[in-house]
C-alpha positions as CSV (number, residue, x, y, z in Angstrom):
1,M,1.3,18.6,30.3
2,W,2.8,16.1,27.7
3,S,3.6,18.8,25.3
4,L,6.1,20.1,27.8
5,A,7.9,16.9,28.2
6,P,10.3,17.3,25.3
7,A,11.5,20.6,26.6
8,L,12.0,19.3,30.1
9,L,13.9,16.3,28.9
10,R,16.3,18.5,26.7
11,A,17.6,19.8,30.0
12,F,19.5,16.4,30.1
13,D,22.1,15.1,27.6
14,P,20.3,13.1,25.0
15,E,21.0,9.6,26.2
16,T,20.2,10.4,29.8
17,A,17.0,11.9,28.5
18,H,16.3,8.7,26.7
19,R,16.7,6.5,29.6
20,L,14.5,8.6,31.9
21,T,11.9,8.4,29.2
22,I,12.1,4.7,29.1
23,R,12.0,4.6,32.9
24,G,8.9,6.9,33.1
25,L,7.1,4.9,30.4
26,S,7.7,1.6,32.3
27,L,6.4,3.2,35.5
28,G,3.2,4.4,33.8
29,L,4.1,8.1,33.4
30,H,2.5,8.7,30.1
31,P,-0.8,9.7,28.4
32,R,-3.1,6.9,27.1
33,F,-4.5,7.4,23.5
34,R,-5.2,3.5,22.8
35,Q,-8.7,2.8,21.6
36,R,-9.5,-0.6,22.5
37,R,-12.4,-1.0,20.3
38,A,-11.1,1.0,17.3
39,E,-12.2,-0.2,13.9
40,P,-9.3,-1.9,12.1
41,V,-7.8,0.3,9.3
42,A,-5.6,-2.3,7.9
43,R,-4.7,-5.9,8.1
44,L,-0.8,-6.7,8.3
45,F,0.6,-10.1,8.7
46,G,-2.8,-11.6,9.5
47,K,-3.3,-9.0,12.3
48,D,-5.9,-6.2,12.3
49,I,-4.3,-2.8,13.3
50,P,-6.4,0.2,14.4
51,N,-4.0,2.8,12.8
52,R,-0.9,2.8,10.6
53,L,1.5,4.5,13.1
54,G,4.3,2.4,14.4
55,L,7.2,3.0,16.6
56,A,10.5,2.2,15.1
57,A,13.3,0.2,16.6
58,G,15.9,1.8,18.6
59,F,13.5,3.6,21.1
60,D,12.9,0.6,23.3
61,K,15.9,-1.5,22.7
62,D,15.3,-4.1,25.5
63,A,11.5,-4.2,25.5
64,E,11.2,-2.6,28.7
65,A,8.2,-0.3,28.1
66,V,6.1,-2.3,25.5
67,A,3.0,-2.0,27.5
68,A,3.2,1.7,27.8
69,L,3.9,2.2,24.2
70,A,1.0,0.1,23.4
71,A,-1.1,2.3,25.6
72,L,0.1,5.3,23.8
73,G,-2.0,4.0,20.8
74,F,0.7,2.8,18.4
75,G,-0.5,0.3,15.9
76,A,2.9,-1.4,16.0
77,V,5.8,-1.5,18.3
78,E,9.1,-2.6,17.0
79,I,11.6,-3.5,20.0
80,G,15.4,-3.8,19.6
81,S,17.8,-4.1,17.9
82,V,18.7,-7.1,20.0
83,T,21.7,-8.9,19.7
84,P,22.3,-12.7,20.9
85,K,24.8,-11.6,23.5
86,P,24.6,-8.7,25.6
87,Q,26.9,-5.8,24.5
88,P,27.4,-2.3,25.9
89,G,27.7,-0.5,22.3
90,N,30.0,2.2,21.7
91,P,31.5,4.5,24.4
92,R,29.5,7.5,25.6
93,P,28.8,10.2,24.6
94,R,27.1,8.5,21.4
95,V,24.0,10.5,20.8
96,F,23.8,14.3,19.7
97,R,21.0,16.6,19.0
98,L,20.7,18.9,16.0
99,P,17.8,20.9,17.2
100,A,17.6,23.5,14.4
101,D,17.1,20.6,12.1
102,R,14.9,18.4,14.3
103,A,17.5,15.7,13.8
104,V,19.8,13.6,16.0
105,I,23.0,11.8,15.3
106,N,23.7,8.5,17.1
107,R,26.5,5.8,17.1
108,Y,24.9,3.5,19.8
109,G,26.5,0.5,18.2
110,F,23.8,-2.0,19.0
111,N,23.9,-1.6,22.8
112,S,21.7,-4.4,23.8
113,G,20.7,-6.6,26.9
114,G,20.8,-9.7,24.8
115,H,18.3,-12.3,23.6
116,D,17.8,-13.6,27.2
117,K,16.9,-10.4,28.8
118,V,14.6,-9.2,26.0
119,R,12.9,-12.6,26.0
120,R,12.2,-12.4,29.6
121,N,10.7,-8.9,29.3
122,L,8.3,-10.1,26.4
123,D,7.4,-13.2,28.2
124,R,6.1,-11.1,31.1
125,L,3.7,-9.3,28.9
126,N,-0.1,-10.0,29.4
127,P,-2.1,-10.3,26.2
128,N,-3.9,-7.1,26.7
129,Q,-0.4,-5.4,27.2
130,R,0.7,-6.1,23.9
131,P,0.5,-3.7,21.0
132,P,-1.7,-4.8,17.9
133,L,1.5,-5.7,16.2
134,L,4.7,-6.5,18.0
135,G,7.9,-6.4,16.0
136,V,11.5,-7.6,17.0
137,N,14.4,-6.0,15.2
138,L,17.4,-8.4,15.1
139,G,21.0,-7.4,15.2
140,A,24.4,-9.0,15.2
141,N,27.1,-8.7,17.9
142,K,30.0,-6.6,17.2
143,T,32.4,-9.5,17.9
144,S,30.5,-12.0,15.9
145,E,32.6,-14.2,13.6
146,N,29.3,-15.4,11.9
147,V,26.9,-12.5,11.3
148,P,24.4,-14.6,9.4
149,A,24.2,-17.1,12.1
150,D,23.5,-14.2,14.7
151,F,20.5,-13.2,12.7
152,A,19.3,-17.0,12.3
153,L,19.4,-17.2,16.3
154,G,17.4,-14.2,16.5
155,V,14.7,-15.8,14.2
156,S,14.9,-19.0,16.3
157,R,14.6,-17.2,19.7
158,F,11.7,-14.6,18.8
159,A,9.6,-16.2,16.0
160,D,7.0,-17.8,18.5
161,I,6.4,-14.4,20.2
162,A,6.8,-11.7,17.6
163,D,4.3,-10.8,15.0
164,Y,7.2,-9.9,12.5
165,L,10.9,-10.0,12.8
166,V,13.4,-7.4,11.2
167,I,16.8,-8.4,9.8
168,N,18.8,-5.3,10.4
169,V,21.9,-4.9,8.3
170,S,21.8,-1.3,7.7
171,S,22.9,0.2,11.0
172,P,26.0,2.4,10.4
173,N,27.3,2.2,13.8
174,T,28.6,-1.5,13.9
175,P,31.8,-1.9,11.8
176,G,31.4,-4.0,8.7
177,L,27.6,-4.5,9.2
178,R,26.6,-2.5,6.2
179,D,28.9,-4.6,4.1
180,H,26.2,-7.2,4.4
181,Q,23.9,-5.3,2.2
182,T,25.5,-6.7,-0.9
183,I,23.2,-9.1,-2.7
184,D,25.6,-12.4,-2.1
185,A,25.9,-11.5,1.7
186,L,22.1,-10.7,2.0
187,A,21.2,-13.9,0.2
188,R,23.2,-16.0,2.7
189,I,21.6,-14.0,5.7
190,L,18.1,-14.5,4.4
191,D,18.6,-18.1,3.5
192,L,19.8,-18.9,7.0
193,A,17.1,-16.8,8.5
194,L,14.5,-18.7,6.4
195,D,16.0,-22.1,7.3
196,A,15.7,-21.2,11.0
197,R,12.1,-20.1,10.5
198,A,11.3,-23.4,8.8
199,Q,12.0,-25.1,12.2
200,T,9.6,-22.9,14.3
201,T,6.6,-20.5,13.9
202,P,6.3,-19.0,10.4
203,T,6.6,-15.5,11.6
204,P,6.9,-12.9,8.6
205,I,10.4,-11.5,8.1
206,M,11.3,-8.0,6.9
207,L,14.7,-6.4,5.9
208,K,15.6,-2.9,7.0
209,I,17.7,-1.2,4.3
210,A,19.9,2.0,4.4
211,P,19.1,5.3,2.6
212,D,22.7,5.6,1.3
213,L,22.1,2.7,-1.2
214,A,22.3,3.5,-4.8
215,D,18.9,3.2,-6.8
216,G,20.3,0.3,-8.6
217,D,21.2,-1.4,-5.4
218,V,17.7,-0.9,-3.8
219,G,16.1,-2.4,-6.9
220,E,18.5,-5.6,-6.6
221,I,17.4,-5.9,-2.9
222,V,13.7,-5.7,-3.8
223,D,14.4,-8.5,-6.5
224,L,16.2,-10.6,-3.8
225,A,13.3,-10.2,-1.2
226,L,10.8,-11.3,-3.8
227,D,12.8,-14.2,-4.9
228,R,13.6,-15.6,-1.4
229,G,10.0,-14.9,-0.4
230,I,10.5,-12.7,2.8
231,E,7.4,-10.6,3.5
232,G,8.6,-7.1,3.6
233,L,11.1,-4.2,3.6
234,I,11.7,-1.1,5.9
235,A,12.7,2.1,4.3
236,T,15.0,3.3,5.8
237,N,17.6,3.3,8.6
238,T,19.6,6.3,9.4
239,T,22.1,7.9,6.9
240,I,25.9,8.4,7.1
241,G,25.3,11.5,4.9
242,R,25.3,15.1,5.8
243,P,23.1,17.2,3.7
244,D,24.4,20.6,2.7
245,D,21.4,22.4,3.9
246,L,21.7,21.5,7.6
247,Q,20.9,24.6,9.8
248,S,22.5,23.4,13.1
249,K,25.8,24.7,14.3
250,G,28.4,23.5,16.7
251,P,30.6,20.5,17.4
252,A,27.8,17.9,17.1
253,L,27.7,18.4,13.3
254,S,31.4,16.7,13.1
255,E,30.4,13.7,15.1
256,S,30.2,10.3,13.4
257,G,27.2,8.1,13.4
258,G,23.7,7.8,11.7
259,L,21.8,10.9,11.2
260,S,18.0,10.6,11.5
261,G,15.0,13.2,11.7
262,Q,13.8,15.8,9.5
263,P,16.9,15.9,7.0
264,L,16.2,12.1,6.1
265,F,12.7,12.7,5.1
266,A,13.3,13.1,1.3
267,R,15.7,10.4,0.7
268,A,14.0,7.7,2.7
269,T,10.5,8.7,1.1
270,D,12.2,8.4,-2.2
271,V,13.5,4.9,-1.4
272,L,10.0,3.9,-0.2
273,T,8.5,5.0,-3.3
274,A,11.0,3.2,-5.5
275,I,10.4,-0.1,-3.3
276,R,6.7,0.2,-3.6
277,E,6.6,1.0,-7.5
278,Q,8.9,-2.1,-8.0
279,A,7.3,-4.6,-5.6
280,D,3.7,-3.3,-6.1
281,D,1.6,-5.2,-3.6
282,R,3.9,-8.2,-3.3
283,L,5.7,-7.0,-0.2
284,V,4.8,-5.1,2.9
285,V,6.5,-1.8,3.2
286,F,7.1,0.3,6.3
287,G,8.1,4.0,5.8
288,T,10.6,5.3,8.3
289,G,12.7,8.5,8.5
290,G,11.9,12.1,9.1
291,V,8.3,11.9,10.1
292,S,7.3,14.7,12.6
293,T,4.3,16.1,11.2
294,P,0.8,14.7,10.0
295,A,1.4,16.0,6.6
296,Q,4.8,14.1,6.4
297,A,3.1,10.9,7.7
298,Q,0.3,11.2,5.1
299,E,2.9,11.6,2.3
300,K,4.7,8.3,3.6
301,V,1.2,6.5,3.0
302,R,0.6,8.1,-0.3
303,R,4.0,6.9,-1.6
304,G,3.1,3.3,-0.6
305,A,3.8,2.8,3.2
306,D,1.7,0.1,4.7
307,L,2.8,1.4,8.2
308,V,4.7,4.8,9.1
309,Q,7.3,4.3,11.8
310,L,8.3,7.2,14.3
311,Y,11.3,7.8,16.5
312,T,13.3,11.0,16.1
313,G,10.0,13.0,15.8
314,L,9.0,11.6,19.2
315,I,12.2,13.2,20.7
316,Y,11.0,16.6,19.5
317,G,7.4,16.3,19.7
318,G,6.9,14.1,22.6
319,P,4.0,11.8,23.5
320,A,1.6,14.6,22.4
321,L,2.7,14.1,18.8
322,V,1.3,10.4,18.7
323,K,-2.4,11.1,18.5
324,P,-2.5,13.6,15.5
325,L,-0.1,11.2,13.6
326,M,-2.3,8.3,14.4
327,S,-5.2,10.2,12.9
328,A,-3.2,11.3,9.9
329,V,-2.3,7.8,8.8
330,S,-5.7,6.1,9.6
331,K,-8.2,5.7,6.8
332,P,-9.6,9.1,5.9
333,S,-12.3,10.1,8.3
334,K,-14.0,12.3,5.6
335,T,-14.1,12.8,1.9
336,E,-13.1,16.2,0.4
337,K,-15.8,17.9,-1.6
338,V,-14.2,19.7,-4.7
339,T,-15.5,22.2,-7.2
340,G,-13.4,20.9,-10.1
341,L,-10.5,19.3,-11.6
342,N,-8.4,22.4,-11.5
343,Q,-8.4,22.7,-7.7
344,L,-7.0,19.1,-7.5
345,L,-4.3,19.7,-10.1
346,D,-3.2,22.9,-8.3
347,E,-3.3,21.4,-4.9
348,H,-1.8,17.9,-5.5
349,R,0.3,18.4,-8.7
350,Y,-1.1,15.2,-10.3
351,R,0.7,14.5,-13.6
352,G,-1.8,11.8,-14.8
353,L,-5.5,11.0,-14.9
354,I,-6.9,7.4,-15.1
355,V,-10.6,8.1,-16.0
356,D,-13.6,5.9,-16.3
357,L,-15.7,6.3,-19.5
358,W,-19.3,5.1,-18.7
359,G,-20.8,7.4,-16.1
360,V,-18.0,9.9,-16.0
361,M,-17.4,10.9,-19.6
362,H,-20.7,9.7,-20.9
363,N,-24.1,8.1,-20.1
364,G,-24.0,5.5,-22.9
365,K,-25.7,7.8,-25.3
366,A,-23.8,11.0,-25.3
367,F,-20.8,12.6,-23.8
368,F,-21.0,15.2,-21.0
369,P,-19.6,18.4,-22.5
370,E,-18.2,19.6,-19.1
371,A,-16.2,16.4,-18.6
372,L,-14.8,16.7,-22.1
373,E,-13.7,20.3,-21.5
374,A,-12.2,19.3,-18.1
375,L,-9.8,16.7,-19.8
376,R,-9.1,19.2,-22.6
377,R,-7.7,21.8,-20.4
378,A,-6.1,19.2,-18.1
379,R,-4.1,18.2,-21.3
380,Q,-3.2,21.7,-22.0
381,R,-1.5,21.7,-18.7
382,G,0.7,18.8,-19.7
383,V,-1.5,16.2,-17.6
384,Q,-1.7,12.7,-19.3
385,V,-5.1,11.0,-19.6
386,Q,-5.5,7.2,-19.8
387,F,-9.0,6.0,-20.1
388,L,-9.7,2.8,-18.0
389,S,-12.9,1.1,-18.8
390,N,-14.4,-2.1,-17.7
391,A,-15.9,-2.6,-21.1
392,P,-15.6,-6.2,-22.4
393,R,-14.0,-5.2,-25.6
394,R,-10.5,-4.7,-26.8
395,A,-8.9,-1.1,-26.6
396,A,-9.1,-0.5,-30.3
397,S,-12.7,-1.3,-30.4
398,I,-13.4,1.2,-27.5
399,A,-11.3,3.8,-29.5
400,S,-13.5,3.3,-32.6
401,M,-16.7,3.6,-30.5
402,L,-15.2,6.8,-29.0
403,A,-14.5,8.3,-32.4
404,D,-18.1,7.3,-33.5
405,M,-19.5,9.3,-30.7
406,G,-17.3,12.4,-31.5
407,L,-14.2,12.1,-29.5
408,R,-11.0,12.1,-31.4
409,A,-8.0,9.9,-30.4
410,D,-5.8,13.1,-29.9
411,A,-8.1,13.9,-27.1
412,Y,-6.4,11.5,-24.9
413,D,-3.3,9.3,-24.4
414,G,-4.6,5.7,-24.4
415,I,-7.0,3.2,-23.3
416,V,-6.9,0.4,-20.8
417,S,-9.8,-1.8,-20.7
418,S,-10.9,-5.1,-18.9
419,G,-11.5,-6.7,-22.4
420,E,-8.0,-6.0,-23.4
421,E,-6.5,-7.4,-20.4
422,S,-8.8,-10.5,-20.7
423,W,-7.9,-11.0,-24.3
424,Q,-4.1,-10.7,-23.6
425,A,-4.3,-13.3,-20.8
426,M,-6.4,-15.8,-23.2
427,K,-3.8,-15.2,-25.9
428,D,-0.7,-15.6,-23.7
429,R,-1.9,-18.5,-21.6
430,S,1.1,-18.5,-19.3
431,D,-1.3,-18.3,-16.3
432,R,-2.2,-21.8,-15.1
433,F,-5.9,-21.0,-15.0
434,Y,-5.6,-20.2,-18.8
435,A,-3.3,-23.1,-19.8
436,D,-5.9,-25.4,-18.5
437,L,-8.7,-24.1,-20.6
438,G,-10.0,-26.4,-23.4
439,R,-10.5,-25.4,-27.0
440,R,-14.3,-25.2,-27.1
441,C,-15.5,-22.0,-25.5
442,F,-19.1,-20.6,-25.1
443,H,-19.1,-16.9,-25.4
444,L,-21.8,-15.3,-23.4
445,G,-21.9,-12.0,-25.0
446,A,-23.6,-9.2,-26.7
447,G,-23.3,-10.5,-30.2
448,A,-21.3,-8.5,-32.8
449,K,-20.3,-5.8,-30.4
450,D,-18.2,-8.2,-28.4
451,A,-17.0,-10.2,-31.5
452,N,-13.5,-8.5,-31.5
453,M,-12.8,-10.5,-28.2
454,R,-12.6,-13.7,-30.4
455,E,-10.4,-12.2,-33.1
456,G,-6.9,-13.7,-33.0
457,L,-7.4,-16.4,-30.5
458,D,-6.8,-20.0,-31.0
459,Y,-10.1,-21.3,-29.5
460,D,-13.3,-22.7,-31.1
461,F,-16.0,-20.1,-30.0
462,Q,-19.6,-21.0,-30.0
463,D,-22.9,-19.4,-29.2
464,E,-24.4,-22.5,-27.4
465,I,-23.4,-23.9,-24.2
466,A,-23.8,-27.6,-25.2
467,G,-20.2,-29.1,-25.6
468,A,-18.4,-26.1,-24.2
469,E,-15.3,-26.6,-21.9
470,W,-15.4,-23.0,-20.6
471,I,-17.1,-19.7,-20.7
472,L,-16.1,-16.3,-21.9
473,N,-18.5,-13.9,-20.2
474,T,-18.6,-10.4,-21.8
475,G,-22.2,-9.8,-20.6
476,P,-25.5,-10.1,-22.3
477,A,-27.1,-7.2,-24.5
478,A,-29.6,-4.9,-23.0
479,S,-30.8,-7.3,-20.1
480,V,-32.3,-5.9,-16.9
481,D,-33.2,-9.3,-15.3
482,L,-30.7,-11.7,-13.8
483,G,-33.3,-14.6,-13.4
484,E,-33.5,-15.1,-17.2
485,W,-29.8,-16.2,-17.2
486,L,-30.0,-18.5,-14.1
487,P,-31.0,-21.6,-16.1
488,L,-28.0,-21.2,-18.3
489,L,-25.7,-20.6,-15.4
490,K,-26.9,-23.6,-13.5
491,T,-26.3,-25.8,-16.6
492,A,-22.7,-24.4,-16.6
493,L,-22.3,-25.1,-13.0
494,S,-23.4,-28.8,-13.2
495,A,-20.9,-29.1,-16.0
496,G,-18.1,-27.5,-14.0
497,L,-17.1,-24.8,-16.7
498,P,-14.6,-22.3,-15.6
499,M,-15.5,-18.8,-16.5
500,V,-13.5,-15.8,-17.7
501,C,-15.1,-12.6,-16.7
502,A,-14.1,-9.6,-19.0
503,N,-16.4,-6.9,-17.2
504,P,-16.5,-7.0,-13.3
505,D,-19.3,-4.2,-13.4
506,R,-22.5,-5.5,-12.0
507,V,-24.7,-3.1,-13.5
508,V,-24.5,0.2,-15.8
509,M,-26.5,3.2,-16.5
510,R,-27.8,3.6,-20.1
511,G,-29.4,7.0,-20.0
512,D,-31.7,6.9,-17.0
513,S,-32.0,3.0,-16.8
514,K,-29.8,0.4,-15.3
515,E,-28.7,-2.6,-17.3
516,L,-27.0,-5.7,-15.9
517,C,-23.3,-6.5,-16.8
518,A,-21.2,-9.6,-17.0
519,G,-20.0,-9.0,-13.4
520,L,-23.5,-9.8,-11.9
521,L,-23.6,-13.0,-13.8
522,A,-20.1,-13.8,-12.6
523,E,-20.8,-12.9,-9.0
524,W,-23.9,-15.2,-8.9
525,Y,-21.8,-18.0,-10.5
526,E,-18.8,-17.6,-8.2
527,A,-21.1,-17.4,-5.2
528,H,-22.7,-20.7,-6.1
529,G,-19.2,-22.6,-6.5
530,G,-18.1,-21.9,-10.0
531,S,-14.7,-21.1,-10.9
532,V,-14.2,-17.3,-12.1
533,R,-11.2,-15.5,-13.3
534,W,-11.8,-11.6,-13.2
535,H,-10.3,-8.8,-15.2
536,G,-10.6,-5.1,-14.9
537,K,-11.4,-2.6,-12.0
538,P,-11.3,-3.2,-8.9
539,Y,-8.3,-5.4,-9.6
540,A,-4.9,-3.7,-9.1
541,S,-3.3,-5.1,-12.3
542,V,-5.3,-2.6,-14.7
543,Y,-4.2,0.3,-12.8
544,R,-0.6,-0.7,-12.9
545,T,-0.9,-1.0,-16.6
546,A,-2.5,2.5,-17.1
547,R,0.3,3.9,-14.8
548,E,3.0,2.2,-16.6
549,A,1.8,3.4,-19.9
550,M,2.2,7.1,-18.5
551,G,5.5,6.3,-16.7
552,L,4.1,7.7,-13.6
553,R,4.2,6.6,-9.9
554,R,1.1,6.1,-7.7
555,H,1.2,9.6,-6.0
556,E,1.4,11.3,-9.2
557,V,-1.9,9.8,-10.5
558,L,-5.6,10.6,-9.9
559,A,-8.4,8.1,-10.7
560,I,-11.8,9.4,-11.7
561,G,-14.8,7.2,-11.4
562,D,-18.5,6.9,-10.7
563,S,-18.6,3.6,-8.7
564,F,-17.7,2.6,-5.2
565,T,-17.4,-1.0,-6.1
566,T,-15.1,-0.8,-8.9
567,D,-13.6,2.7,-9.2
568,V,-13.0,3.7,-5.6
569,A,-12.3,0.3,-4.2
570,G,-10.0,-0.3,-7.2
571,A,-8.1,2.9,-6.9
572,R,-7.7,2.8,-3.2
573,G,-6.5,-0.8,-3.4
574,A,-3.9,0.3,-5.9
575,G,-2.7,3.0,-3.7
576,I,-4.0,5.9,-5.9
577,D,-6.2,8.9,-4.9
578,V,-9.7,8.9,-6.4
579,L,-12.4,11.3,-7.3
580,L,-16.0,10.0,-7.3
581,V,-18.4,12.0,-9.5
582,N,-22.1,11.6,-9.2
583,T,-23.0,11.3,-12.8
584,G,-23.2,7.5,-13.1
585,I,-24.2,4.4,-11.2
586,H,-25.0,6.2,-7.9
587,Q,-27.1,8.9,-9.2
588,N,-30.2,7.3,-7.6
589,D,-28.4,6.0,-4.6
590,L,-26.8,9.3,-3.1
591,D,-28.9,11.8,-1.1
592,D,-29.7,15.3,-2.3
593,D,-26.8,16.2,0.0
594,L,-23.9,14.8,-1.9
595,M,-21.6,14.5,1.1
596,A,-24.2,12.9,3.3
597,G,-24.7,10.4,0.6
598,I,-21.0,9.8,0.1
599,N,-20.6,9.3,3.9
600,R,-23.4,6.7,4.1
601,L,-22.2,4.7,1.1
602,S,-18.6,4.8,2.3
603,D,-19.9,3.2,5.6
604,E,-22.1,0.7,3.7
605,K,-19.4,-0.2,1.1
606,G,-16.4,-0.2,3.5
607,V,-14.2,2.1,1.2
608,R,-14.1,5.7,0.8
609,P,-13.2,8.2,-2.0
610,T,-10.5,10.7,-1.4
611,F,-12.5,13.4,-3.2
612,A,-16.1,13.9,-4.4
613,A,-17.8,16.1,-7.0
614,D,-21.3,16.4,-8.6
615,R,-19.8,16.0,-12.0
616,L,-16.4,16.1,-13.8
617,Q,-15.6,19.6,-14.6
618,F,-12.7,21.9,-14.7
């Protein structure tokens, strides 16, 4: 039934169809997909959300159908744009369909019932009628003499009822509004908005930007957002451009206004990607523009969207589109089993690999021949290879070790290690944690093998804990019993010594046996009140270093590892696809049926690999 709704509504002019839709929703005429007890797939702005699909602003401008939209299953609903005073917007007709392109041109002009009306509608909502995340998109009146003040008024009026607020300076349909996207103008708007927020509930603030901005301007806006301390950006609003490859014919093409829908997908996604690459995880980013299929929604997430917003796609796909999109942007329900690396390079066109060493390339004693061959053939295809190791040693030391095992330096492009990152942090000391460290360091390590971690550093290293001011933990040599280290760790705890952990791994396979690593000692120490600074996987900074060395973006890179705790958790946290191979730490944990074991451990660990294979092979 609901799949017929778009065709029936297209019998009316676009704005009448829209009003009928809002009216029908408010009367309860809609399917219900909401899962009241769904497991959260993400946490945004302190709220758990059951899926990463949101409804963009513009659909329910006056908050008339919020309860119905929540019942449809959206993880977030954003109402508005709402202006301080009621205003009718631009004259009708002001909305035009381009069906051959699954697109719409609109020049609504911020038609809004005003703050008072929208506030009344939101106040009527019962708690169980609210979506998991409720956003209010703020606009300025067309006749406003003080646009920044209009946005500040919106913050004051809705901060206590919204889960997030959006400053919308990117609508093309209010004369002069986009002029406020200049850095100086935006700074003024954000400063007043933040001042207003300081007087009320500290609700997160996002900024919605246009797709028509130059790349350099997008970069400056990201810098401004980070500098001012707002919480996120939305990429993007509608475009004033008209792509040359539009398929629709007729007078609608010549209408002015913002173009949304399928033709916007590529540019909006490029802007999203640029924001995520620059901001990393310092901003929440919503991806909006051109989403009408599950594959497009998934691509937004791959490019870094914390939430994917829908609007024009709903016009053409109707309510029946919501459920498949919800599934597409939630955490993967299954891991794909693959036969070899060649399959992934063909299907996903990865340009770089971030590869773990121990457990993927070798077992601590010898290399896996099929893994070496896989990387050789990948590099023949122009794919870059960066090794990412939690070895508590510097990169040059690891390169020397690989050479001793028979792997030449021209077989890969670079090495990033937890030890190298730790050494750089101890050398630089710009971080307050390191600036406060004393000179006398107890090195809890494996002797000569880890001695390179001391070289070039201005500390007094010692092999006894007495008199030490802090601990460098690179892990003991060939130990299998945590208990033998507890007396030493308890002595350090009683002295209040901070610890630098240069290897987050808990255990490692040497041949067929497990040995404990620095991470297991650091985990116990932190759990009992000790201060620990961790370096390496699963922390995102090492993935960023590896990507930057290749000059690649997240979606262009595949991580390959053997551990759920470090490799899978780290890659997924860094927004990178990951292949788990069963030649390392989980050899004895996974079932004879690989995928059954993957599913069991995914549930236990709370994180799931994108792909899985018995071993790394081409």
